[in-house]
N, C-alpha and C positions, 0 to 999 in steps of 0.2 A: 713667144719671144720675150726676152728679159733685157731691159735697158737701164743703164745708169745715167742720170742727168746731174751734172755738176754745174750749178748756176748760183751765183751769189745773191741774185735778186730773189728774195723769198717768195713774193707773190707770183713772179714769173715762173719759178720752179713749180709751185703748187698748181698753177694753171696748166703747165705742161703735163704734169703727172695725171691730172684729171682727163685731159684730152687723149693722152696715150692709152690710159687704161680703158677709156670708152671705146678705143679701137683694139681692145684685147692685147695690149702690150704691157706686160708687167714692168713696173718702174720703181726704182729706188732714186731718191733725191738727196743730194748733199750740197752744202753751201760754201765749203772750203776745199782748197786743192789738196791739203794733206788728208782730209777725210775721204776725198775721192780716191786717193791712192790706197788708203786702208781698205776701202770697199772693194777696189779692183783686185787687191791681193787675196782677199778672203771670199770673193764672190765669183760667179760665173755669168758673164754677160755676153749677149750676142752683139750689142752695139754700145759704145760709150759716147755720150755727148758732153763736150767740155766747153765751158766759157773760158776765155783767155784771162780776163781780169778777175782773180779770186784771192781772198786772203789766205795766208798760210803757205800757199804754193800756187803759182799761176798755171794756167792750163797748158802752156807750152812745156813747162817743167814736168807736169804730170805725163804729158804725151811722151816726152823724152825718156822718162822712167819706164813707161809701158814698152817702148821699143828696145830699150837697153836690156830689159828682162825677156826679150824675144816673145812677147805676147802679141798674137796676131789679130786680136779683137779689132774690128773696124772702129775708127774714131771719127766722129763728126765734130768739127769746131763750130760752135755757135756763138757769135760775137758781134758787137757793134762796130768792130774795126773792119772797114770796107775798102781800104786802099789796096791796090794791086800788090804792093810789096808785102803787106800783111798777109794776104792770101797765099802768096808764094812762100813766105816764111813758114806758115802753118803747114802747107802741103809738103814742103821740103823737110820739115821736122818729123814727118811720118803720118800726118793726118790723111784720111781717105776721102774726106769731103769737107767743104767749108761753106757755111751758110751765114749770111749777115742779117742783123736786125735792122728794121722790122722785116718779118717774114710771114708768109701765108702758112697757116698750120697744116693745110693739106699738102703743101710742098715738103714741110718738115717730116710729116708722117711718111710720105712717099720716099723720101731720101733715107729715112731710118729703115724702112722695109727693104729698100734696095741694098743697103749695107748688110742688113740681116741675112739676106739671101746669099751673100758672099761669105758669111761667117762659117768657120769650120764646125762650130758647135750648134749651128742652127738646125741641122737635120736630126740631131740627136736630142729630141725634145720629149723623150719617153723616160720615165722613172718608175722603178718597181720596188715593192716591199712585200715579201711573202707572195700571196696570190693577187695582190693589188697592182694594177697598172694605172699610172697617172699619165695621161696623154695631153701634152701641152699644145699639140697641133690642133686638136679637136676640142680642147677644154672639157675633158670628160675623164672619169675614172671607171675602170672596168675590172670585173672579176669573171673569168671564163667568158661566157657568152652574154653576160648582163652588163649594162653600162648606164651611167647617169651623168648628166651635165653638171659642171661646177662653175661657180661664179669666179670672177677674177681674184677676189680676196681668198676664197676657198682654195683656189689653185695655188696661190702664193703660200698659204699656210701649209698645205699638204706637201708642196715642193720642199719647204724648209724642214718639215718633220721627216720626210723620206730621206732627205740628204743626210740627216743626222739621227738615225734610228736609236732610240733609247736615251737620247740626250734630253734633259729636262729644261724646257724653256719657260721662263716666268711670263706672266701676263704682260708685264711692263716691257720685257724684251720683245715680245711678239707685237705689241702696240707700236714700239719704236721701229722695228724692222719692216712691218707690213704696212702700217698706216702712216708712219713718219712722225718726226718730232713736231711738225707744224700742223698735224691733223687736229681738227676741232672735235673729232669724235671722242666719246668717253670710253673708259677702259672696258665697260661691259660689252662693247662691240666685239671684243675678242671672245668673250664667253659665248656670245650669241652665235658667232660664226663657227666656233668649235662644236656647238650644239647641232648646227646644221650639218656639219661634216659627219658627226657621229651618227646622225639619223640616216644619212646616205650610205655610210659604211654598213650599218645594220641592214638596210634594205637590200644591199648587194650580198649580204652574208659573207663579208670580207673576213679574211683571216688575220686582220690587223685591227687595232683599236687605238684611240687616243685616250690615254689614261691620265687621271688627275693624281698628281703627287702632292699630297696634302702639305700646305705651307710653302710649296716650292714652285709648282707650275704644271706643265703638261708634257707628256712624251708619247711618241708613237711606239707601240709594242706589237711584235708578231706573236699571235696567240695560237696559230695552228699552221 
């Protein structure tokens, strides 16, 4: 499952990302409403979690745009506003669920999973490139009758590469997209994870590889 968290409190967003990814939920985080809308337009999410009070565009405006564009992705409003009229306003604006702060993380995860089960794209969590199958339900990649488990970050990298075969991604772009602007990791974490993926692809004798484009970045290529 892939989730977008739009939360203007940076530390709260970072904590949510850690918790969700520990529970095998791939997570992108943004801190502005306009950034949230840009991610929603260009990404594919099973669930969107929106704070109401955000700079650039508030959560209700983002929600309104989602519904005007006839996007059916489930939306959970996560906010400190707890008055009944605030809840009613959020739900009537098109939200599928509404959770107020402070909240129990176990309840948040349960609600996200429940919304994910309702998402039209949730069941289609398989991506392919050549003879390689990336299974997001089992967190593994397969070639014919052989399979190997992948970590959360390996899965996110492979998902991105497979979605845009032949596209060259810079290390900086991958760092931003997968680890986030607020990550304390160094850029070499990208190289390390690509190395892990390459080793697993080789062990599977996969007909695809991640190639280094000198001075530019990395791309996924079908080789047979």
